[in-house]
N, C-alpha and C positions, 0 to 999 in steps of 0.2 A: 909192268909185269910184276915187280916186287909187291905192289899194293894188292894185286890179285892173289898172290901167294899168301900174303899176310891175312887177307880176309878169309881165305880158305882155311888157314891154320886156326884163326879165331873161331870159325864155325865148328871146326873139328873139336876144339877145346870145349866149346859150349855143349856140343853133343855128348862129349865124355862126361862133363859135369852133370848134365841133365840125367844121363843114364845112371851115374853114381848116386844121385839123389833118389831116383826112382827105385834102384836096386836096394839102396840102404833103407829106405822107408819100408819096402816090402819085407826085408829081413827083420826090421824092428817089429813090424806088425805080427809076423809069424812067431817071433820070440815072445811077444806080449800075450798072444793067444795061448801060448804054452804055459807061461808062468804067472800072468795077471799082475805083474809088478809094475804099478803105475809110475812110481818114482824112477825106476830104472829106465822105463820107456822115455819119459820126459827128458831125463838127463842125456840119454844117448841120442835122442832126436835132436836136441839142442846142439850137441857136439858135432853131429853130422852136418847140420846147417852151418855151424861156425867154421868148420874146416873148409867147406866148399867156398863160402863167402870170402874167407881169407885168401884162398888161391885166386879167386876171381879178382880180388882187389889188387893183388900183387901183379897180375898180368895186365891190369887196366892202365891206360894212359890218363892219369888223373892229375889235377892241380897239386902242386907241392904243398905239403903241410896239412892236408885234409885228414879227417879221422872218420872211421866207420864205427858207429855206436848202435848197439842193440837197445831198444827201448820197449816199454809196455810189457806184455806177457813174455815175449821173447827175451827181453832184457832181464826179466825175473828168472829166466831159465826154465820156464814151463812151456815147452813147444808141443802142443797137441797136434794130432795128425793133420787137421785141416785148418788150424789157426793161422792168422796172418803172421808173416815175418815182418815185424815192425822195425824199421831202420831209420836212423838219423845220419845223414852225411854232414859232418861238422866242418865248416870252413873257417879259416883264420880271418877272412874278410869277406865282404860281398863279392860274389863271383863276377868276373868279366863275361862278356858275351861269348868269347872263345871257350872259357872255362865252363860256362853253362852248357855249351854244346857237348863238351866231353862228358859232363855229368849226366846229361840226358842219354847219351850213348851207353854209358855204364849202367844206368837204371834199366834201359831197354834190354840190355844183355841179361840182367838179373831176371826179368820176366820170362826170358827164354828158358830159364832153368826149371820152369814148371812150379814156381813158388807163388803163393798168394802174398803179395807185398803190400806193405803200408810204408811209404817212404816220405821223408821230408828233407829238405836241404836248407840249412840255416847256419848263420854265424853264432858265436857265443852271445853276442848282444841281442840278436834276434830271438834266440832261445829264451833269454831272460825276459824280454818284452812279452813274448807270447805266453810264457809261463805265468806272468803276472796277470794277463788278461783272461786266460782260459785255464780253468782248474783241470780239465782233461789233459791238456798239454803238460801242465805241471806234474800231474800224476804219472804220465808216461815217462817224463824225464827223471822223476824220482827213482825209477827202476832202471836207469841207464846203466849199460855195461859195455866196457871197452872191448872192441873186437880187433881193430888194426888201424894203422896210420899213426898219427902223431899222438903219443901218450901225453905229452906236455899240454896239448890243446884240450884233450879230454879232462885232464886235471884242472885246467882253467875253468872248464864248464862246471865241473863238480864243485869247485870252490865258489864260483859265482852263484850257483843255484842254492847252495847250502849256507852261504855267508849271511844272507839277509832273509833266510827262510822264516816265515811267520807260522809256527806250528799251530798256534791257536786259531788263526784265520783258516788254515788248511783243515783243521778238525771241524770247524763249523761248516765249511763248504762241503766236505765229504759227508757229514751227517745229513745235511739238507739234501744232497744228491741221493743218498740212500733212501730218505723218506719219499722223495719223488719217484724213485725207481720202484719202491714197494707199492706206492699208490697205483702205479700202472698195472701192477699185478694184484690189485684188490687187497693189498696188505695180507696176502695169504700164500703160504707155501703149498696149499692143498688143491691147486688146480688139477683136474684129471689128466691134463697134458702139460705138466710144469716145465718151465724153462730152468734147467739146472744151473745155468750161469747167472741169470739176472733176477729170478724170482726170490722172494724172501726165503731164507734158509739155503740159498744156492751158493756157488763158489764166490760170487761177487761179495757176499756178506763177509766171507773170510778175507778176501783181498782188502776190503775197506779197513779192517782191523790192522792188517799188516802194513798198509800204506800209512795209516795214522801213526802206528808204532814206529815205523822207520823215520817218518818226518819229525817225530817227537824225540828221537834218540833213545827209544826204549827197546830197540832190538828188531831183528828181522825174522824171528820165528817164534813159535809157541813156547819153546823152552826159555827164551829170553824174557818173554812176558811173565812167565812163572817166576823167573829169577828176580824180576822187579816187583813181585808180589801182586801183580794185577790179576792173576788167576792162580788156582792151585795146581800142583803137579798133576793131580788126577784130571783136572779140567784140560790141562795142556795135552795130556795123552788122549783124552776124548776128542779134542779138536783135531789132533793129528790123524786119528782114526777116521773121523768123519770126512776130513779133507781127502784122505786117500781113497775113500769109497767114492766120493763125487768125482775125483780125478779118473778113477777106473771106469766109472759109468760114462764119463765124457769121452774118454779114449775109445771105448767100445762103441759108443754111439757114432762117433766120427768114422770109425772103420766100417761099421755096419751100413751107414748111409753113403759113404764115400764122398762126404761133403762136411762142411762146418756146421752141422745141425746141433742146436743146443736144446731143442724141445724134445721131451720124452713123449712123442706122439703115440697114439694107439697103434700105429703101424709097426712100431718097433718094440713095444712092451713085451710081447710074447718072446721075441728073439732075445731080448736082453735078459728076460727071466731064465731062458735056457742057458745063456752064457754064465749066469750066476747060480746055476744048478738049483733053481727053484722048481718045485713040483706042485701039481694040483693037490689040494687038500679038500676034505669034505666041505662042500659049500663055498669053496674059494679057489679061483683059478690061480695057476702059477704066476701069471702077470700081476694079479692082485697081491700075492705074497711079496713079489719083488717091489711093487709100488709102496706097500706098507713099510717095507724096509727103507725105501727112499724117504717117505714121509717122516718116519721116526728120526732119521738123520737130519732132515730139514728142520724139524721141530727143535732138536737139540741145538742146532746151529743158531736158530733165532734166539734161544734162551741165552747161549753163551755170548752171542753178539751183543745182546742187551746188557749183560753183565760187564763185558769189556768196555763198551761205550761209556758206561757209567764210571768205571774205574779210571779209564784214560782221561775222561773229562775232569775227574777229581784231581788227577795228577797235573793236568794242564791249567786248571782254573782253581788253585788252592784258596778257597774262600772261607774254609771252616773257621779260621782264626779271626777273620774280619767279621763274620757273621756266625756267632755260636749257634748250636742247635736250638731250635724252638720247640719246647715241650708241647705235645698234643694231648697226651694223657699219661698215665703211669707206665704204659707199655711202649708207646711210640712217640717219635719226635720228627721234626722236619729238618732235613739237612740238604742244603742246596736245592730247594724246591722238590725234594724227594722224600718219600716216607721211609723212615728208618726205625727198625726195631732196636730199642735201647739195649736189649739183651738178645744175642743171636739164638739163644736156646729158649726164647719165650714161647715159640710155637709148640715145642715138645712139652714144656712145663705147663703151659696154659693153652690148650687147644682152641679155646674160644677166640684167641688172637688171629687164627688163620682167616676166618671169614671176616673178622673185624677189620683186617688190613685192607680188604677190598672196599668195605663200606667207607672207611676213612678217606680213601682216594676219591670216592664219589662225593663225599661231603665237604672236602677241602679242594676247591677249584684251583688253588695255587700250587697244588702238588701235581707234578708231571709224571710220576712213576715211583718206583721203589729203588732204594740203594742196592748196590750189588750184594753186600752181605745179607740183606733182607731177602733178596731174590733167592740166594743160595739156601738160606735157612728155610724158606717156603718150599723150595723144591725137595729138600730133605724131609720136610714134615708131611709131605703128601701121604705117606704110608700110615700116618695116624688116623686118617679119615677111613673109619671102618663102620661096621653096623652100629656099634655103640655110639660113635660120633654122630651118625645120622639120626639116631633116635633121641638125641639130646634136644629138649625143647628150646633151649637157648640158640642152638645152632640152626634149628628150623626157623626160628624167628629172624635170625641174621640173614639167612638165605632169602626169605621173603622180603626182608628190608632192602636187600640189594636190588631186587626186581622193582621195588617201589620208589627207589630214589629218583629224583627228577633229572639227574644228569649222570653221565658216565656209565650207563648200563652196558652199551656195546663194548667199550674199551675194557671194562672189568670182566665181562663174560669171556672176552677173547683172551685176556690175561689169565683168567682162571683155567681156560682150556689149554693155553700154552704151557702152563706149569702143572698140568694134570690134576688140578684141584676140582674142576667141574666134573670130570669123568669119574673121580673118586666119590664125590658127593652124590652124583646121579649115575650109578653103575650102568644103567641102560644107555646113557649118553656115552660113557666110556667105550662101549662096544662098537659104536659107529664112528669113533675117531679114526680118520684115515681110511674109512671104508669107501670104496669106489662105487659109482653108479653107472651102469651100462644101459641107460634108457634113452640115449641119443639126444636128450635135451638138457640134462644137468651137466654143468662144466666144473662142478666142485665135488669134493668128497661130501659125505652126508653131514658131518659135523660142521663143515664150513658153509654148506648151503643153509643149515639152521642158523648160523651166525649172520648170514646175509639177510635172512628173513627177519630176524630180530632188528638188524640194522635198518631195513626198509620201514618197519613199523615205527622205529624210533624217529626216523626222518619225518614221518607224518606229524610228529609233535613239535617240530622245530620250525620257527617262523622263516628262517632263511631258505627252507625247502618247500614252502607253501605253494610256490609258483609251479612246482612239478606236477602235483596232483591236488589241486585246490579242494575238490570234494573230499578226498581222503583226509587231508589236513583238517578240514572243518569238522568232519565226523569224529576223527580221533581226539581232537581237543575238547569235544563236548561229550566224550564217552566216559562215563563214570568208572573209575578204577581200570583205566586202560592198560595197566601193568598186567592184567590177566591175559591180554593178547600176547605179551612177551612169553608168558608161561605156556600158552597154547603153542606158540612157535617152537619153544624148546622141545615139546613132545610130539609135534605133528609128524615128524619122520623118524622118531627115535627108535622105532621097531623095524626099520628096514633091514633086510638081509637075514631075517629069521625064517623066511618062508611064510606063506599065508598072507592074509590081508594086513598090511602094516598099519592101516588106519584103525582097524579093530584092535589089534594088539597094542597100538599106541594108546588107544582109549583106556585100556586096562591099566597101563603104566600111569597115565595121567590121573585116573581115578584113585589109584593107590597113593600117589603123591598128595593129591588134594585131601584125601582122608587122613593121611599121616600128618599133614601140616595144618590140619584144623580149619580149612577154608569153609566159609559158610556154604550151605547147600546150594543156594542160587549160583554162587560163583563157581563152585565145583562142577555143577551141571553145565554151565556155560563152557568151561575149559574142556570138559569131556566131549561135549557136542562139537566143538570146533575141531578137536583132534580127529574125531570119528568122521566128520563130514568135510574135511578140508579140501577134498578134491571135487565135491559135488557141485558147487556153484560154477566152477570153471567148466565142468562137463555140461551142465544145463545151458550155460550161456553160449557155448561154442557148438553144441551138437543138437539142440532142440530149437523149435520154431518159437521165438519169443513173441510173435504176434498171435499165438494161440492162447486164449485165456485159460484153457485147461492146463497148459504147461505152467503158467504163473500160479494158478490155484494149487497145483500139486506141490510146487516149490514152497509156496507160502505155508501150506500145511506141514511141511517138513521143518521149516525154521521156527514157526509158531509165534515168534514175537519180533518186534522191530529191533530190540537190543541184540538178539541173536543174529538177525539179518545183517545189521551194521557190522557186528564183530566178524561174521563170516566174510563179508565183502572186503573188509580191511585186510584180513589174513590172506584171502585169496589173491588180492592185488600184490601184497608183499611177497607171497610165495612164488607166483609166476615170475615176478621181477627178479627173484633170487635164484632162479635156475640157470639162466644164461642171458647175456645181452641180446641174443638173437631171437629168443622166444617171445618176449614182450613186444607188442606194437600198439599203436593207437586204436586200431580196430578192435583188438581184444579188450582194451580198456573201455571202449564204447559199448561193446556187448555186455560186459559186466555191469557197467553203470546203468544201461537200459534195464537189465534184469533187476538190479537193485531198486531202481525207481518204481518200476511196475509192481514189484512185490510189496514195496513200502506203501504204495497207494492202496493195495488190496488189504494189507494188514491194518491200515488206518480207517478202512471202511469207506473210502471215497472213490472206490473203483467204479467206473461208469460201465453201462452195458454196451453191447455191440453197436446198437443204433446210435447211441449218444456219442460213442467214441468216433464213429465214422463222421457224424455231423460236426463234431469239434474239429477234426482234421480238415474237413472240407471248408469250414468257415475260416480257419487259419490260412489255408492255401489260397482261398479267394482274396483274403486281405493282402497276401504277398503279391498276388497277380495285379492287384490295383496299384501297387507301388510301381509297376512297370507300365501303367497306363492302360491295362486291359480290363474290359468290363466282365461282370460275372457271367454274361451269356457265352463268352468264348469257351469257357470250360465245359459247357454242356455237351458240345460236339464230341469231345473225347470221353467225358465221364459217363455218358449213356452207354458206352461200350465196355465199361469196367464194372466188375462185380465187387461185392463186399470184401472178399479176401484181399483184393488189391489194396483197398483203403486201410485195412487192418495191418497189412505188412509194410506199408510205406508211411513215413512220417510226413507232416505237412510240407516241409521244405522240399522233399523229393517230389511230392505230388505237384507242387507249384512249378518246380523246375521242368518236369516232364510235360506238364500241360502247356507251359510257355513255349516249348519247342515243338509240340505236336498238334496243337489245337487246329491249325489251318492245313494240316497234312495227314489227317486221320486215315484217309484211304489212299495214301501215296503208293505208287507202283515201284518206287525206288527205295532201298533201305536207307534209313536215317540213323546216323551214329552221332551222339553228342557226348563230350567228355568235360569234366571240370575237376578242379582240385577237391579232394574229399573234404567234406564239411568239418570233419574232426581233426584235420591237419596233417594227414600222412597218406600218400597214395593218390590215385585217381578214381573217380566215380564215372563209369562209362555206361551209357544207355544205348541199346540197340533196338530198333523198331523196324519190322518188316513183316511181310506175309509169312505166316507160320509154315515151316517146313521141318522135315525130320532131322536134318543135319545141322540146324542152326547152332545149337549148343556146341557141337563138335567143331564147327568152323571157327567159332569165337575162341574156344580153348586153344585150337591150333594156331590161331593168329597170335595170341598173347604168348604162347610158348615160343613162337618164332622170334619174338622181340625180347625174350628173357624176362617177361613179366609174370608174376604169380597172381592167380586169382585167389583172393582170400574170402570172398563171399559172392554169392549169386542169388538174385531174386528173379525167378522165372515166372512170367505171367502170360497167359493167352487171353486176348480180348474176346468179347462176344462175337465180333465180326471176323475172327480168325487171323488176328495179327499177333505176332510175338512181341511182347514188351518186356525186355530183359535188362536188368541192371547189374553191373558187376563192380566190385571193388577190387582194384588191382594195385600191386606194388612192384616196383623195380627191384631186381636182385642186386644192382650196383648202386652207385651214387646218382640216381636218376634225377634229372632236373624236370620235374613233372610238367611244369607250366609250358616248357619248350616243346613237349611232345604231344600236346593236346591236338593241334591241327593235324599232325601226321597220323595219329591214331584214328581220328575221325574220318579222314579220307581213305586210308588204307583198309581199315576194317569194313567200311561201307562198300569199297570195291570188292573185297573178298566175298562178302555176302551176296553182292549182285552177280558176280561171275559164276557162282555155283559150280566151281571146279570140283572134280572128284577129290575125296579126302585122301591126303597123302599119308604115308606111314609115320608113326610117331618117332620122335627123336630118340636115338639110343644114347642118351647122355650118360656121362660118367657118374656113378654113385659116389657119395662122399666117403671120406676115409672112415668116419664113424660107422656108417652103414655097412661098409665092407668088413670091418672087424667085429661088429656086433649086429649082425643082420636080424631083421624083424621077419618073422614068419607071416606072410600075407594072410589076411582074414577077409572073408566075404560072407555076409549073412543077408538074407532077404526074408522079410516077414511083413504081414499086413499091419496097418495101423489099428488103433483101438476101435475106430469106427468102421473098419473093414472097407474103407473107401479107396485107399491107396496102398501101395507097397513101399516099405522103407528099406532101401539098400544101404547097408553099412560096409565100408571097406577100410582096412587098415594095412599099411605097408610102409616100408622105408621110402622116404621121399626121394624123388629124382626128377630130372628134366623129362617132360613128356608124360608124366604119370596121369595127370588129369585128362589130357587129350586122349590117352589110351583108353581110359574108362569111358569117355564121351563117345568114342568110336564104337565101342561095344554096345552102348545104349542105342546108338543110331542104327547099327546093324540089326538089332532085335526090334526095331520099330517101337521103342519105348518112349512114352511121353514124359518129359521131365517137368515137375511142378516147382521144385525148390531144390537148392543145393547148399549144404553147410560144409564149407571147405576149412578144415582145421589142420594146421601144421604146428607140431610141437617139436621144435628143433629139427631133427632129421626124420621124424615120424609123421606120416600123414594119416589123418583119420577123417574121412569124408562121409557125409550122410546125404542120400538123395531120396526125395519123395517122388515116386514114379507111378505110372499107370499105363495100361495098354491091353488090348484084347488078348495078346499072347500070354499075359500073366495069369490068366484064368486056368491055364493048363500046367499041371505039375511038371511035365516033361520039359516045357518051355522055360519054366522057372529054374529047373536044374541046369539046363543048358546055359542060361544067362549067368548063373553063378559060376559055372565052370569056365566060361569064356572070360568073365571078369577076373577070375583068379589067374588065368593064363596071362592076361594083360598086366596084372600086378607083378607076376613073376618075371616077365620079360625085362 
């Protein structure tokens, strides 16, 4: 009976504690929304948790001599609304089985309090061992704070951990950890949806400094670092201010989402902007105003993080006396593999030294960066860069030299941007720093996208990346003065956000720069052409029929020369890859390469005519068929039913594959579906062959929608004897193991085509977060082609599950015959082009109805 009473009393206490935590947190949230004091919230939240945990500890039946220790962020005293409560239960010795049971009961009771816990149970010896093996454990224990239990045991832990602590080893480990963390976030604080905790310029960059400082005995806060001369008082105040802002954003984000969300997603940017009293400005939304404030803070933190890392490194590794500074020239020297200005005032006194400093870092591979005093001086000197500075011929020559150096181009442009040198030298670039892009496929701010494009171009020149894009690497390394492509990349998006066509406005900026910097006319015209046409090649490759010689001729007339063609191809690949990891795929790469090769043949004058092109493809296809033991005669059965457009639109490998599978079933009564791994390495190529009917395209689209596959290209063909011979390139939306799905797709799709069941309704899939917050107004246009033979249907809308199937159903309902489909997905934006025909399209009323029905399908 007594045990029942005790359990009831325990449950009552847990309920009281849980209620106390919930009520306390609600009160703290209300107070924070009223005053916005982040420090007060964090302190009071920590005190609330402390008090409850101490009471729970006192009531618990725990082994004698144990200690409850706060570690990690909770140990640091920063308890955010939905952060884990990190606890260490410290034991004097290894726990017995009975003691282990009591500890498990205690921890289970803590979970009942409604806290997100991170718990560990260790002895002092185990803590020491784990700390040695795992830098994460060592860091968490570094911030340990006594809560209750045996104070003597906690002191033993503290003395053990700090007695043989290797500050130098810890510094090296945390710096490497920071480098790896930054790499995961593309070494940029300028993601459009940044992680304010982990990304460069986030809270973790501040934590790293304080961890290293504490481990090195240099203090626990910014004031202590200033007292040790590692930063100035002004810098300490800036760090404190930036830290408070990020803490406030993080608290508000946790409260807004009611979870431990660390990413400033589009979903929350408007709400956060309102909480920070940001308002819409001409040409700029309130959310953009708020995010630019965040980016400025993140940029300042990356600057100060770099300065502090350098200064703490100098304090921990005092090598100046062992290795005296090595002179580089009269203005600079090398100190600990860092560039150092001999006189901190050199930039103000001799402005030529500003750009020279970046050139020297490129020219001296042994230099890993700049000393902290030099970085500070450089930051102060940015205001010197004005119109007079930019007109100076020597400064112009220095800037061009930076672009032409064989190494360090990306590192130094990024460093110039980080310290506002690049934006001062190129004022147009300064205007796009931190500027967001709401086009649903860029994931970086404009300036960081530009840096990514330069990086991609630079990688084409490096042997270690040649395996990624062999053709691009070969072309880049044989391109005379390839540094001109870096210049074009700097200007290609520099006019975004002004209104109007940014390509044309950017061309004007590029022309002004080239003229001012004295580039030869040929080079200037190349840069201007690339900036003006940087979107053209992608558009032609993805939206036009590359088997149409007129398309190739039109594109060749635009580019005019093989040099321009090669430059535009390289810039286009680098540009698409620099938008988002989701936008680029192997199929887009193949389309661009096909357009490049076809145009190059035409420009070289070795383009063959229609008849010769068909004959060449047929000869190559026959050669491939012979490898499978098939005679030339077997192809004739199928080929006599195919017309010239089929052979123009398919390459020899596709023709051979389809012939091999169809030559003995040309008049089959049952649908044939064959699939194979896409020849270029990503996705599946699926062929469907059956008697032509109105709903075939819709049925196929519906099937792939049902298995969460995206159709990225479709070649639609009707044979002379009335069979549909359609080929699709499809890609899975998840981690699809394509080879394992071939047999399943072949069987199920053939069954669906054979059954001829009524078309079902399209899936009402959820739209993405980006599309929800930055919706695209659907577009539908229908116009005749140049030969007035077909109609071209263009649709654009936010991408979503079921979109293509919805369009296909409308085409089917209007009895429209589909001849080809170009399926283009740019991030969250779908842009599809269909070549169609049909008797109803001769009537204006029917055309208008088709447009209206298609628009309704897009809006659904």
